[in-house]
N, CA, C and O atoms as a CHARMM CRD file, in Angstrom:
* protein
*
  320
    1    1 MET  N    -43.48500 104.24300  34.57500 PROA 1      0.00000
    2    1 MET  CA   -41.90700 103.53200  33.81700 PROA 1      0.00000
    3    1 MET  C    -42.72900 102.26900  33.10300 PROA 1      0.00000
    4    1 MET  O    -43.12500 102.19400  31.94000 PROA 1      0.00000
    5    2 LEU  N    -42.83700 101.44900  34.02300 PROA 2      0.00000
    6    2 LEU  CA   -42.72600 100.36000  33.33700 PROA 2      0.00000
    7    2 LEU  C    -43.92200 100.04000  32.05600 PROA 2      0.00000
    8    2 LEU  O    -43.77200  99.11700  31.25400 PROA 2      0.00000
    9    3 ILE  N    -44.85500 100.78000  32.04400 PROA 3      0.00000
   10    3 ILE  CA   -45.66200 101.09900  30.99100 PROA 3      0.00000
   11    3 ILE  C    -44.80200 101.48200  30.11500 PROA 3      0.00000
   12    3 ILE  O    -44.46900 100.70800  29.21800 PROA 3      0.00000
   13    4 THR  N    -44.33800 102.60700  30.20000 PROA 4      0.00000
   14    4 THR  CA   -43.52600 103.32900  28.88200 PROA 4      0.00000
   15    4 THR  C    -42.45700 102.23400  28.39500 PROA 4      0.00000
   16    4 THR  O    -42.20000 102.20200  27.19200 PROA 4      0.00000
   17    5 THR  N    -41.76000 101.24900  29.34800 PROA 5      0.00000
   18    5 THR  CA   -40.98700 100.72100  28.89400 PROA 5      0.00000
   19    5 THR  C    -41.77600  99.69500  27.87500 PROA 5      0.00000
   20    5 THR  O    -41.59500  99.80600  26.66300 PROA 5      0.00000
   21    6 ASN  N    -42.69300  98.65000  28.43600 PROA 6      0.00000
   22    6 ASN  CA   -43.53600  97.96800  27.71300 PROA 6      0.00000
   23    6 ASN  C    -44.07200  98.45200  25.94300 PROA 6      0.00000
   24    6 ASN  O    -44.02700  97.82600  24.88400 PROA 6      0.00000
   25    7 LEU  N    -44.48900  99.64200  26.24300 PROA 7      0.00000
   26    7 LEU  CA   -44.73700 100.16900  25.09200 PROA 7      0.00000
   27    7 LEU  C    -43.44500 100.61600  24.12500 PROA 7      0.00000
   28    7 LEU  O    -43.70600 100.90300  22.95600 PROA 7      0.00000
   29    8 ALA  N    -42.38600 100.66500  24.47500 PROA 8      0.00000
   30    8 ALA  CA   -41.55800 101.05700  23.92900 PROA 8      0.00000
   31    8 ALA  C    -40.49600  99.71800  23.12300 PROA 8      0.00000
   32    8 ALA  O    -39.75200  99.72500  22.14200 PROA 8      0.00000
   33    9 VAL  N    -40.93400  98.59000  24.19200 PROA 9      0.00000
   34    9 VAL  CA   -40.31400  97.04200  23.50700 PROA 9      0.00000
   35    9 VAL  C    -41.68600  96.74600  22.73300 PROA 9      0.00000
   36    9 VAL  O    -41.40500  95.63100  22.29500 PROA 9      0.00000
   37   10 ALA  N    -42.66200  96.94100  22.38900 PROA 10     0.00000
   38   10 ALA  CA   -43.56800  96.38200  21.89400 PROA 10     0.00000
   39   10 ALA  C    -43.63300  97.33900  20.41700 PROA 10     0.00000
   40   10 ALA  O    -43.88700  96.77400  19.35400 PROA 10     0.00000
   41   11 GLY  N    -43.41400  98.61600  20.46600 PROA 11     0.00000
   42   11 GLY  CA   -42.82200  99.43000  19.36000 PROA 11     0.00000
   43   11 GLY  C    -42.12200  98.80800  18.55200 PROA 11     0.00000
   44   11 GLY  O    -42.38900  98.45000  17.40500 PROA 11     0.00000
   45   12 PHE  N    -40.92500  98.63400  19.34600 PROA 12     0.00000
   46   12 PHE  CA   -39.80000  97.68100  18.80100 PROA 12     0.00000
   47   12 PHE  C    -40.12000  96.66100  17.99800 PROA 12     0.00000
   48   12 PHE  O    -39.91200  96.62100  16.78500 PROA 12     0.00000
   49   13 ALA  N    -40.69600  95.71400  18.75300 PROA 13     0.00000
   50   13 ALA  CA   -40.96400  94.48300  18.09600 PROA 13     0.00000
   51   13 ALA  C    -41.98600  94.56400  17.01300 PROA 13     0.00000
   52   13 ALA  O    -41.93700  93.73100  16.10800 PROA 13     0.00000
   53   14 LEU  N    -42.93300  95.51200  17.01700 PROA 14     0.00000
   54   14 LEU  CA   -43.61200  95.53500  15.74400 PROA 14     0.00000
   55   14 LEU  C    -42.88700  96.29600  14.80300 PROA 14     0.00000
   56   14 LEU  O    -42.93500  95.86200  13.65200 PROA 14     0.00000
   57   15 SER  N    -42.28700  97.22800  14.98100 PROA 15     0.00000
   58   15 SER  CA   -41.14000  97.77600  13.79300 PROA 15     0.00000
   59   15 SER  C    -40.27900  96.64100  13.34200 PROA 15     0.00000
   60   15 SER  O    -40.18200  96.37900  12.14300 PROA 15     0.00000
   61   16 ALA  N    -39.72300  96.03700  14.15600 PROA 16     0.00000
   62   16 ALA  CA   -38.67000  95.03100  13.57000 PROA 16     0.00000
   63   16 ALA  C    -39.52300  93.88000  12.97400 PROA 16     0.00000
   64   16 ALA  O    -39.07400  93.28600  11.99400 PROA 16     0.00000
   65   17 SER  N    -40.68500  93.53400  13.48100 PROA 17     0.00000
   66   17 SER  CA   -41.34500  92.68900  12.38700 PROA 17     0.00000
   67   17 SER  C    -41.93400  92.80800  11.15700 PROA 17     0.00000
   68   17 SER  O    -42.07800  91.92700  10.30900 PROA 17     0.00000
   69   18 GLY  N    -42.38600  94.37200  11.10400 PROA 18     0.00000
   70   18 GLY  CA   -42.57600  95.19700   9.71900 PROA 18     0.00000
   71   18 GLY  C    -41.50100  95.23000   9.01400 PROA 18     0.00000
   72   18 GLY  O    -41.57500  94.84200   7.84900 PROA 18     0.00000
   73   19 MET  N    -40.40000  95.64200   9.47700 PROA 19     0.00000
   74   19 MET  CA   -39.04500  95.60900   8.54800 PROA 19     0.00000
   75   19 MET  C    -38.79300  94.34100   8.00300 PROA 19     0.00000
   76   19 MET  O    -38.48000  94.22600   6.81800 PROA 19     0.00000
   77   20 TYR  N    -38.89200  93.44700   8.70000 PROA 20     0.00000
   78   20 TYR  CA   -38.40700  91.69500   8.33600 PROA 20     0.00000
   79   20 TYR  C    -39.27800  91.56000   7.30600 PROA 20     0.00000
   80   20 TYR  O    -38.80000  91.28100   6.20700 PROA 20     0.00000
   81   21 TYR  N    -40.57900  91.71100   7.42700 PROA 21     0.00000
   82   21 TYR  CA   -41.59800  91.65300   6.42600 PROA 21     0.00000
   83   21 TYR  C    -41.41500  92.34500   5.00500 PROA 21     0.00000
   84   21 TYR  O    -41.73300  91.98200   3.87200 PROA 21     0.00000
   85   22 TRP  N    -40.94600  93.18600   5.37100 PROA 22     0.00000
   86   22 TRP  CA   -40.76700  94.32300   3.94500 PROA 22     0.00000
   87   22 TRP  C    -39.60400  93.95300   3.30300 PROA 22     0.00000
   88   22 TRP  O    -39.58700  93.92200   2.07300 PROA 22     0.00000
   89   23 CYS  N    -38.21400  93.54400   4.22900 PROA 23     0.00000
   90   23 CYS  CA   -37.02500  92.77900   3.74300 PROA 23     0.00000
   91   23 CYS  C    -37.52000  91.91600   2.95500 PROA 23     0.00000
   92   23 CYS  O    -37.42000  92.06200   1.73700 PROA 23     0.00000
   93   24 ASP  N    -38.25800  90.66600   3.61000 PROA 24     0.00000
   94   24 ASP  CA   -38.44200  89.63800   2.98600 PROA 24     0.00000
   95   24 ASP  C    -39.05700  89.68900   1.74900 PROA 24     0.00000
   96   24 ASP  O    -38.53200  88.95300   0.91400 PROA 24     0.00000
   97   25 GLN  N    -39.94800  90.28900   1.40000 PROA 25     0.00000
   98   25 GLN  CA   -40.99500  90.71500   0.37800 PROA 25     0.00000
   99   25 GLN  C    -39.82200  91.60500  -0.59400 PROA 25     0.00000
  100   25 GLN  O    -39.93000  91.05500  -1.69000 PROA 25     0.00000
  101   26 ARG  N    -38.91400  92.54400  -0.71300 PROA 26     0.00000
  102   26 ARG  CA   -37.94400  92.85400  -1.44200 PROA 26     0.00000
  103   26 ARG  C    -36.87400  91.58300  -1.74300 PROA 26     0.00000
  104   26 ARG  O    -36.44400  91.47700  -2.89200 PROA 26     0.00000
  105   27 ARG  N    -36.61600  91.00500  -1.12300 PROA 27     0.00000
  106   27 ARG  CA   -35.55800  89.94800  -1.17900 PROA 27     0.00000
  107   27 ARG  C    -36.29600  88.76500  -2.05600 PROA 27     0.00000
  108   27 ARG  O    -35.49300  88.05700  -2.66500 PROA 27     0.00000
  109   28 ARG  N    -37.62500  88.44100  -2.21800 PROA 28     0.00000
  110   28 ARG  CA   -38.38700  87.35100  -3.04900 PROA 28     0.00000
  111   28 ARG  C    -38.48100  88.01000  -4.41400 PROA 28     0.00000
  112   28 ARG  O    -38.24100  87.31900  -5.40400 PROA 28     0.00000
  113   29 GLU  N    -38.88500  89.57800  -4.58100 PROA 29     0.00000
  114   29 GLU  CA   -38.75300  90.15900  -5.36900 PROA 29     0.00000
  115   29 GLU  C    -37.80300  90.13600  -6.11800 PROA 29     0.00000
  116   29 GLU  O    -38.00700  89.66900  -7.23900 PROA 29     0.00000
  117   30 GLU  N    -36.47700  90.61200  -5.78800 PROA 30     0.00000
  118   30 GLU  CA   -35.13400  90.87800  -6.37600 PROA 30     0.00000
  119   30 GLU  C    -34.84900  89.45000  -6.90200 PROA 30     0.00000
  120   30 GLU  O    -34.41500  89.38500  -8.05200 PROA 30     0.00000
  121   31 ALA  N    -35.06500  88.09900  -6.09700 PROA 31     0.00000
  122   31 ALA  CA   -34.95800  86.75000  -6.66400 PROA 31     0.00000
  123   31 ALA  C    -35.64400  86.68500  -7.93900 PROA 31     0.00000
  124   31 ALA  O    -35.10400  86.61200  -9.04300 PROA 31     0.00000
  125   32 ARG  N    -36.91500  86.71900  -7.67800 PROA 32     0.00000
  126   32 ARG  CA   -37.85700  86.97500  -8.98700 PROA 32     0.00000
  127   32 ARG  C    -37.55800  87.25900 -10.25100 PROA 32     0.00000
  128   32 ARG  O    -37.75700  86.66800 -11.31200 PROA 32     0.00000
  129   33 GLY  N    -36.82300  88.70300  -9.83300 PROA 33     0.00000
  130   33 GLY  CA   -36.31900  89.35300 -11.16700 PROA 33     0.00000
  131   33 GLY  C    -35.02800  88.96400 -11.69700 PROA 33     0.00000
  132   33 GLY  O    -34.74200  89.22400 -12.86500 PROA 33     0.00000
  133   34 MET  N    -34.01800  88.20300 -10.72100 PROA 34     0.00000
  134   34 MET  CA   -32.86400  87.85000 -11.31500 PROA 34     0.00000
  135   34 MET  C    -33.04400  86.39600 -11.88200 PROA 34     0.00000
  136   34 MET  O    -32.20100  85.90100 -12.63000 PROA 34     0.00000
  137   35 ALA  N    -34.19000  85.73100 -11.48800 PROA 35     0.00000
  138   35 ALA  CA   -34.42500  84.64300 -12.42600 PROA 35     0.00000
  139   35 ALA  C    -35.15900  84.92000 -13.91000 PROA 35     0.00000
  140   35 ALA  O    -35.09400  84.18800 -14.89800 PROA 35     0.00000
  141   36 MET  N    -35.80000  86.05900 -13.79100 PROA 36     0.00000
  142   36 MET  CA   -35.99300  86.63900 -14.94700 PROA 36     0.00000
  143   36 MET  C    -35.00800  86.70200 -15.75500 PROA 36     0.00000
  144   36 MET  O    -34.96400  86.07600 -16.81400 PROA 36     0.00000
  145   37 ALA  N    -33.91000  87.64700 -15.23100 PROA 37     0.00000
  146   37 ALA  CA   -32.72900  88.25700 -15.91500 PROA 37     0.00000
  147   37 ALA  C    -32.18500  87.10900 -16.45100 PROA 37     0.00000
  148   37 ALA  O    -31.92500  87.09700 -17.65400 PROA 37     0.00000
  149   38 VAL  N    -31.88900  85.78500 -15.51200 PROA 38     0.00000
  150   38 VAL  CA   -31.03000  84.94800 -15.81200 PROA 38     0.00000
  151   38 VAL  C    -31.63100  84.06200 -17.05000 PROA 38     0.00000
  152   38 VAL  O    -30.87000  83.44200 -17.79300 PROA 38     0.00000
  153   39 GLN  N    -32.79000  84.05000 -17.18600 PROA 39     0.00000
  154   39 GLN  CA   -33.45800  83.26200 -18.24400 PROA 39     0.00000
  155   39 GLN  C    -33.57800  84.25000 -19.87300 PROA 39     0.00000
  156   39 GLN  O    -33.82200  83.90500 -21.02900 PROA 39     0.00000
  157   40 GLY  N    -33.24000  85.70400 -19.16700 PROA 40     0.00000
  158   40 GLY  CA   -33.48100  86.31000 -20.64500 PROA 40     0.00000
  159   40 GLY  C    -31.71600  86.27400 -21.41900 PROA 40     0.00000
  160   40 GLY  O    -31.33400  86.27600 -22.58900 PROA 40     0.00000
  161   41 MET  N    -31.08500  86.24800 -20.26100 PROA 41     0.00000
  162   41 MET  CA   -29.59400  86.42600 -20.62500 PROA 41     0.00000
  163   41 MET  C    -29.40300  84.72000 -21.41900 PROA 41     0.00000
  164   41 MET  O    -28.77500  84.65500 -22.47600 PROA 41     0.00000
  165   42 ARG  N    -29.95500  83.53000 -20.83700 PROA 42     0.00000
  166   42 ARG  CA   -29.90600  82.39000 -21.70700 PROA 42     0.00000
  167   42 ARG  C    -30.68400  82.30400 -22.85300 PROA 42     0.00000
  168   42 ARG  O    -30.21000  81.70300 -23.81800 PROA 42     0.00000
  169   43 MET  N    -31.82200  82.80700 -22.92800 PROA 43     0.00000
  170   43 MET  CA   -32.08700  83.18000 -24.06200 PROA 43     0.00000
  171   43 MET  C    -31.37200  83.96800 -25.38200 PROA 43     0.00000
  172   43 MET  O    -31.46300  83.70500 -26.58100 PROA 43     0.00000
  173   44 LEU  N    -30.75400  84.85000 -24.80500 PROA 44     0.00000
  174   44 LEU  CA   -30.00800  85.94700 -25.51000 PROA 44     0.00000
  175   44 LEU  C    -28.51300  85.06300 -25.99800 PROA 44     0.00000
  176   44 LEU  O    -28.03200  85.37500 -27.08700 PROA 44     0.00000
  177   45 HSD  N    -27.85800  84.03600 -25.21300 PROA 45     0.00000
  178   45 HSD  CA   -26.84300  83.15000 -25.46900 PROA 45     0.00000
  179   45 HSD  C    -27.43500  82.34100 -26.28200 PROA 45     0.00000
  180   45 HSD  O    -26.89500  82.30600 -27.38800 PROA 45     0.00000
  181   46 GLU  N    -28.49400  81.56200 -26.13600 PROA 46     0.00000
  182   46 GLU  CA   -28.96200  80.81600 -27.02500 PROA 46     0.00000
  183   46 GLU  C    -29.14100  81.18900 -28.52500 PROA 46     0.00000
  184   46 GLU  O    -28.87400  80.42500 -29.45200 PROA 46     0.00000
  185   47 LYS  N    -29.65800  82.53900 -28.66400 PROA 47     0.00000
  186   47 LYS  CA   -30.14700  83.49700 -29.99800 PROA 47     0.00000
  187   47 LYS  C    -28.43300  83.57900 -30.92700 PROA 47     0.00000
  188   47 LYS  O    -28.12800  83.16100 -32.04400 PROA 47     0.00000
  189   48 LYS  N    -27.71700  84.21100 -30.00200 PROA 48     0.00000
  190   48 LYS  CA   -26.32900  84.79500 -30.50400 PROA 48     0.00000
  191   48 LYS  C    -25.64100  83.03900 -30.93600 PROA 48     0.00000
  192   48 LYS  O    -24.99700  82.97900 -31.98300 PROA 48     0.00000
  193   49 ALA  N    -25.82100  81.68300 -30.08700 PROA 49     0.00000
  194   49 ALA  CA   -25.21600  80.57800 -30.74300 PROA 49     0.00000
  195   49 ALA  C    -25.96200  80.16300 -31.85400 PROA 49     0.00000
  196   49 ALA  O    -25.34900  79.75200 -32.84000 PROA 49     0.00000
  197   50 ARG  N    -27.04000  80.19900 -31.85500 PROA 50     0.00000
  198   50 ARG  CA   -27.89000  79.82000 -33.52300 PROA 50     0.00000
  199   50 ARG  C    -27.19100  80.58000 -34.43400 PROA 50     0.00000
  200   50 ARG  O    -26.46500  80.05800 -35.28000 PROA 50     0.00000
  201   51 GLU  N    -27.41300  82.27400 -34.28900 PROA 51     0.00000
  202   51 GLU  CA   -26.77300  83.11800 -35.28700 PROA 51     0.00000
  203   51 GLU  C    -25.12700  82.76900 -35.80700 PROA 51     0.00000
  204   51 GLU  O    -24.79300  82.75600 -36.99200 PROA 51     0.00000
  205   52 LYS  N    -24.40100  82.55400 -34.89600 PROA 52     0.00000
  206   52 LYS  CA   -23.20600  81.68500 -35.18200 PROA 52     0.00000
  207   52 LYS  C    -22.85800  80.66100 -35.83000 PROA 52     0.00000
  208   52 LYS  O    -21.88500  80.41300 -36.54200 PROA 52     0.00000
  209   53 ALA  N    -23.84600  80.02700 -35.48000 PROA 53     0.00000
  210   53 ALA  CA   -23.91100  78.62800 -36.25600 PROA 53     0.00000
  211   53 ALA  C    -24.12600  78.65900 -37.68000 PROA 53     0.00000
  212   53 ALA  O    -23.57900  77.98400 -38.55300 PROA 53     0.00000
  213   54 ALA  N    -25.10700  79.64700 -37.78500 PROA 54     0.00000
  214   54 ALA  CA   -25.92800  79.71900 -39.22000 PROA 54     0.00000
  215   54 ALA  C    -24.77000  80.63300 -40.05500 PROA 54     0.00000
  216   54 ALA  O    -24.51600  80.50900 -41.25300 PROA 54     0.00000
  217   55 GLU  N    -24.24400  81.41800 -39.27600 PROA 55     0.00000
  218   55 GLU  CA   -23.20800  82.21200 -39.95000 PROA 55     0.00000
  219   55 GLU  C    -21.99700  81.21600 -40.58300 PROA 55     0.00000
  220   55 GLU  O    -21.71700  81.24900 -41.78100 PROA 55     0.00000
  221   56 ASP  N    -21.28600  80.28400 -39.57200 PROA 56     0.00000
  222   56 ASP  CA   -20.36800  79.53200 -39.76900 PROA 56     0.00000
  223   56 ASP  C    -20.87100  78.78000 -40.80800 PROA 56     0.00000
  224   56 ASP  O    -20.01700  78.58100 -41.67200 PROA 56     0.00000
  225   57 ALA  N    -22.04700  78.24400 -41.06100 PROA 57     0.00000
  226   57 ALA  CA   -22.54800  77.43800 -42.12700 PROA 57     0.00000
  227   57 ALA  C    -22.53800  77.94000 -43.19800 PROA 57     0.00000
  228   57 ALA  O    -21.97800  77.29400 -44.08400 PROA 57     0.00000
  229   58 ALA  N    -23.12300  79.23400 -43.54200 PROA 58     0.00000
  230   58 ALA  CA   -22.97700  80.02700 -44.46900 PROA 58     0.00000
  231   58 ALA  C    -21.61200  80.25100 -45.27200 PROA 58     0.00000
  232   58 ALA  O    -21.40200  80.36800 -46.47900 PROA 58     0.00000
  233   59 ARG  N    -20.77500  80.26800 -44.18200 PROA 59     0.00000
  234   59 ARG  CA   -19.19300  80.73000 -44.41500 PROA 59     0.00000
  235   59 ARG  C    -18.59200  79.51000 -45.11500 PROA 59     0.00000
  236   59 ARG  O    -17.75500  79.64300 -46.00800 PROA 59     0.00000
  237   60 ALA  N    -19.06600  78.23000 -44.66500 PROA 60     0.00000
  238   60 ALA  CA   -18.54800  77.18100 -44.62100 PROA 60     0.00000
  239   60 ALA  C    -19.15100  76.90000 -46.47800 PROA 60     0.00000
  240   60 ALA  O    -18.41500  76.68600 -47.44200 PROA 60     0.00000
  241   61 ALA  N    -20.61400  76.99500 -46.47900 PROA 61     0.00000
  242   61 ALA  CA   -21.23200  76.79400 -47.92000 PROA 61     0.00000
  243   61 ALA  C    -20.24500  77.65900 -48.86600 PROA 61     0.00000
  244   61 ALA  O    -19.71700  77.17300 -49.86700 PROA 61     0.00000
  245   62 ALA  N    -20.04600  79.05300 -48.42300 PROA 62     0.00000
  246   62 ALA  CA   -19.47800  79.73800 -49.67000 PROA 62     0.00000
  247   62 ALA  C    -18.26100  79.47800 -49.74000 PROA 62     0.00000
  248   62 ALA  O    -17.84700  79.70700 -50.87700 PROA 62     0.00000
  249   63 ALA  N    -17.34200  79.03500 -48.93100 PROA 63     0.00000
  250   63 ALA  CA   -16.26100  78.35600 -49.08300 PROA 63     0.00000
  251   63 ALA  C    -15.94300  77.09400 -50.12000 PROA 63     0.00000
  252   63 ALA  O    -15.05000  76.80100 -50.91500 PROA 63     0.00000
  253   64 GLU  N    -16.96300  76.62400 -49.73500 PROA 64     0.00000
  254   64 GLU  CA   -17.22700  74.84700 -50.59500 PROA 64     0.00000
  255   64 GLU  C    -17.67900  75.42500 -52.31900 PROA 64     0.00000
  256   64 GLU  O    -17.32000  74.93400 -53.39000 PROA 64     0.00000
  257   65 ILE  N    -18.46200  76.46800 -52.10000 PROA 65     0.00000
  258   65 ILE  CA   -18.67400  76.83300 -53.71200 PROA 65     0.00000
  259   65 ILE  C    -17.66800  77.69200 -54.33100 PROA 65     0.00000
  260   65 ILE  O    -17.75900  77.98100 -55.52400 PROA 65     0.00000
  261   66 GLU  N    -16.77400  78.09200 -53.64200 PROA 66     0.00000
  262   66 GLU  CA   -15.62100  78.78000 -54.19600 PROA 66     0.00000
  263   66 GLU  C    -14.66000  77.70400 -54.53300 PROA 66     0.00000
  264   66 GLU  O    -13.99700  77.61300 -55.56600 PROA 66     0.00000
  265   67 GLU  N    -14.67500  76.91600 -53.53500 PROA 67     0.00000
  266   67 GLU  CA   -13.39600  75.85000 -53.85500 PROA 67     0.00000
  267   67 GLU  C    -13.72500  74.91800 -54.98900 PROA 67     0.00000
  268   67 GLU  O    -12.81000  74.23000 -55.44300 PROA 67     0.00000
  269   68 GLN  N    -15.25900  74.79800 -55.62800 PROA 68     0.00000
  270   68 GLN  CA   -15.71600  74.22100 -56.42400 PROA 68     0.00000
  271   68 GLN  C    -15.53900  75.35000 -57.78200 PROA 68     0.00000
  272   68 GLN  O    -15.35400  74.80900 -58.87200 PROA 68     0.00000
  273   69 GLU  N    -15.58000  76.63400 -57.75800 PROA 69     0.00000
  274   69 GLU  CA   -15.51300  76.97400 -58.68700 PROA 69     0.00000
  275   69 GLU  C    -14.27000  77.28100 -59.34600 PROA 69     0.00000
  276   69 GLU  O    -14.16900  77.56100 -60.54000 PROA 69     0.00000
  277   70 GLN  N    -13.05900  77.19600 -58.27700 PROA 70     0.00000
  278   70 GLN  CA   -11.90900  77.13700 -58.33500 PROA 70     0.00000
  279   70 GLN  C    -11.09200  75.95600 -58.88800 PROA 70     0.00000
  280   70 GLN  O    -10.02800  76.07900 -59.49400 PROA 70     0.00000
  281   71 LYS  N    -11.57300  75.06300 -58.67100 PROA 71     0.00000
  282   71 LYS  CA   -11.57600  73.52400 -59.57100 PROA 71     0.00000
  283   71 LYS  C    -12.13500  73.63800 -60.75300 PROA 71     0.00000
  284   71 LYS  O    -11.55500  73.13800 -61.71700 PROA 71     0.00000
  285   72 ARG  N    -13.25100  74.25000 -60.90700 PROA 72     0.00000
  286   72 ARG  CA   -13.71700  74.28400 -62.44700 PROA 72     0.00000
  287   72 ARG  C    -13.05100  75.34000 -63.06700 PROA 72     0.00000
  288   72 ARG  O    -13.10500  75.06700 -64.26600 PROA 72     0.00000
  289   73 ARG  N    -12.45700  76.38500 -62.92600 PROA 73     0.00000
  290   73 ARG  CA   -11.74400  77.17200 -63.64000 PROA 73     0.00000
  291   73 ARG  C    -10.51900  76.64200 -64.02200 PROA 73     0.00000
  292   73 ARG  O    -10.06100  76.70800 -65.16300 PROA 73     0.00000
  293   74 GLY  N     -9.92100  76.05000 -62.94400 PROA 74     0.00000
  294   74 GLY  CA    -8.65500  75.27100 -63.07300 PROA 74     0.00000
  295   74 GLY  C     -8.68200  74.36200 -64.16400 PROA 74     0.00000
  296   74 GLY  O     -7.58700  74.22100 -64.70700 PROA 74     0.00000
  297   75 GLN  N     -9.79300  73.58800 -64.72200 PROA 75     0.00000
  298   75 GLN  CA    -9.59700  72.55700 -65.19100 PROA 75     0.00000
  299   75 GLN  C     -9.94000  72.94500 -67.05200 PROA 75     0.00000
  300   75 GLN  O    -10.28400  71.96900 -67.71800 PROA 75     0.00000
  301   76 TRP  N     -9.85000  74.11500 -67.68400 PROA 76     0.00000
  302   76 TRP  CA   -10.04100  74.35900 -68.75400 PROA 76     0.00000
  303   76 TRP  C     -8.97700  73.76300 -69.81800 PROA 76     0.00000
  304   76 TRP  O     -9.09600  73.19300 -70.90300 PROA 76     0.00000
  305   77 TYR  N     -8.10600  74.07600 -69.17900 PROA 77     0.00000
  306   77 TYR  CA    -6.60800  73.76900 -70.05800 PROA 77     0.00000
  307   77 TYR  C     -6.05400  72.27400 -69.93400 PROA 77     0.00000
  308   77 TYR  O     -4.93300  71.97700 -70.34600 PROA 77     0.00000
  309   78 LYS  N     -6.88000  71.39700 -69.36200 PROA 78     0.00000
  310   78 LYS  CA    -6.34700  69.84000 -68.94900 PROA 78     0.00000
  311   78 LYS  C     -7.20800  69.33300 -70.04900 PROA 78     0.00000
  312   78 LYS  O     -8.35800  68.90200 -69.96500 PROA 78     0.00000
  313   79 PHE  N     -6.51700  69.44900 -71.00300 PROA 79     0.00000
  314   79 PHE  CA    -7.74000  68.42800 -72.19600 PROA 79     0.00000
  315   79 PHE  C     -7.18700  67.38800 -72.68200 PROA 79     0.00000
  316   79 PHE  O     -7.55400  67.04300 -73.80600 PROA 79     0.00000
  317   80 TRP  N     -6.26800  66.68300 -72.05900 PROA 80     0.00000
  318   80 TRP  CA    -5.75100  65.35700 -72.27100 PROA 80     0.00000
  319   80 TRP  C     -6.14300  64.34300 -71.26700 PROA 80     0.00000
  320   80 TRP  O     -5.74500  63.18300 -71.37300 PROA 80     0.00000
């Protein structure tokens, strides 16, 4: 009975050690995946910010051109 108890304890210790190793590997793999996902999201946000800035700049330039065009059209009758 003492031998079977020792074998059971040894089996438990080995299986617990194996499960700890497996869980630790999974945790590291998930952390690496999360770091990559965070980096990807950061790149996506930067891309969207650049696109929005370019769109705002284009919109401002179009508004400036329209304003200049309005001024030019409004001056034809002012001859004095």
